C-alpha positions as CSV (number, residue, x, y, z in Angstrom):
1,M,-8.3,5.4,-11.0
2,L,-6.0,3.9,-8.4
3,K,-2.5,5.4,-8.1
4,F,0.3,3.5,-6.4
5,F,3.6,4.3,-4.8
6,A,6.1,1.5,-4.5
7,D,8.4,1.7,-1.5
8,E,12.1,1.0,-2.1
9,C,11.7,-2.6,-1.0
10,I,9.3,-3.2,-3.9
11,S,10.8,-4.1,-7.3
12,P,10.5,-1.7,-10.2
13,V,9.2,-4.7,-12.0
14,T,6.0,-4.4,-10.0
15,V,5.7,-0.7,-11.0
16,S,5.9,-1.8,-14.6
17,F,3.3,-4.5,-14.0
18,L,0.9,-1.9,-12.6
19,L,1.5,0.5,-15.5
20,E,1.0,-2.2,-18.0
21,N,-2.4,-3.0,-16.4
22,G,-3.6,0.6,-16.7
23,Y,-2.8,1.9,-13.2
24,K,-0.7,4.9,-12.4
25,A,2.4,4.0,-10.4
26,K,5.7,5.4,-9.2
27,H,8.7,3.8,-7.5
28,A,10.5,5.6,-4.7
29,E,13.5,5.9,-6.9
30,D,11.4,7.7,-9.6
31,V,10.9,10.6,-7.3
32,K,14.2,10.4,-5.5
33,M,12.7,9.1,-2.2
34,S,14.7,5.9,-1.9
35,S,16.2,7.0,1.4
36,A,13.3,9.1,2.6
37,K,11.9,8.8,6.1
38,D,8.7,6.9,6.5
39,S,6.9,10.1,7.5
40,E,8.1,11.9,4.3
41,I,6.8,9.0,2.2
42,L,3.4,9.0,4.0
43,N,3.2,12.8,3.5
44,Y,4.0,12.4,-0.2
45,T,1.5,9.6,-0.8
46,T,-1.2,11.5,1.1
47,K,-0.7,14.7,-1.0
48,K,-0.6,12.7,-4.2
49,D,-3.5,10.4,-3.2
50,M,-1.4,7.3,-3.8
51,I,-1.7,3.9,-2.2
52,L,1.6,2.8,-0.7
53,I,2.9,-0.7,-1.5
54,T,5.5,-1.9,0.9
55,Q,6.9,-4.8,3.0
56,D,7.6,-2.5,5.9
57,L,5.1,-2.9,8.8
58,D,5.9,0.5,10.1
59,F,3.8,2.3,7.5
60,S,0.5,0.5,8.6
61,A,1.2,1.5,12.2
62,L,2.0,5.1,11.4
63,L,-1.1,5.4,9.2
64,A,-3.3,3.8,11.8
65,L,-1.9,6.1,14.5
66,S,-2.4,9.2,12.3
67,G,-6.2,8.9,12.3
68,N,-6.2,9.7,8.6
69,S,-8.6,8.0,6.2
70,H,-6.2,7.9,3.3
71,P,-4.2,7.2,1.3
72,G,-4.0,3.5,2.2
73,V,-1.2,0.9,2.5
74,I,-0.8,-2.5,0.9
75,T,1.7,-4.5,3.0
76,I,3.2,-7.5,1.2
77,R,3.7,-10.4,3.7
78,L,4.7,-13.3,1.3
79,K,7.2,-16.0,2.3
80,F,8.8,-15.5,-1.1
81,P,8.2,-11.9,-2.2
82,S,9.7,-12.2,-5.7
83,P,8.3,-9.7,-8.2
84,K,6.3,-12.5,-9.9
85,N,4.7,-13.5,-6.6
86,V,4.0,-9.9,-5.6
87,N,2.5,-9.2,-9.0
88,N,0.3,-12.3,-8.7
89,A,-0.9,-11.3,-5.2
90,L,-1.6,-7.7,-6.4
91,K,-3.5,-9.0,-9.4
92,K,-5.7,-11.2,-7.2
93,L,-6.4,-8.2,-5.0
94,L,-7.1,-5.8,-7.9
95,D,-9.3,-8.4,-9.7
96,S,-11.4,-9.2,-6.6
97,Q,-11.9,-5.8,-4.9
98,S,-13.4,-2.5,-6.0
99,E,-11.4,0.7,-6.0
100,Q,-13.6,1.9,-3.1
101,Q,-12.6,-1.1,-1.0
102,I,-8.9,-0.7,-1.8
103,K,-8.7,3.1,-1.2
104,G,-8.5,4.2,2.3
105,S,-7.6,0.8,3.7
106,I,-4.7,-1.0,5.3
107,I,-4.4,-4.2,3.3
108,I,-2.1,-7.1,4.1
109,L,-1.4,-9.6,1.3
110,E,-0.5,-13.1,2.4
111,E,-0.2,-16.4,0.5
112,T,-3.6,-17.6,1.6
113,R,-5.6,-14.5,2.4
114,I,-6.1,-10.8,2.0
115,R,-6.7,-8.9,5.2
116,F,-8.5,-5.4,5.2
117,R,-8.8,-2.7,7.8
118,K,-10.7,0.4,6.7
119,L,-9.3,3.8,7.7
120,P,-9.5,5.7,9.9
121,I,-8.8,3.3,12.8
122,L,-10.4,4.9,15.8
123,P,-9.5,3.9,19.4
124,D,-12.1,1.8,21.2
125,V,-14.1,3.8,23.6
126,K,-15.3,2.0,26.7
127,D,-18.0,3.1,29.1
128,N,-16.9,3.5,32.7
């Protein structure tokens, strides 16, 4: 079962939406991490095997640079990121992709597309 951690920039309404749809979910406020450093949040989500939902682009970069294959990040890149629009975008993702595709990925949700990048992201090795 997928477990989610909503960063402080994500509405608690989205956490309620996920819980109502049978997923496990926590908001940063639930675990007193509203003002935590990005690295602390990534450590927490890694230990708890939770997928981070955020609007902060830093998390994808940090996770990619870490070389880790989990937990995964969903970055919301909507023009109007209201809770309703975020929930609709998440529903589209969750209805169209398997748990295996979602776990261990960096996912960017946009109005017209969903972009995936499987983890770990390894540097390109070029022959000399």
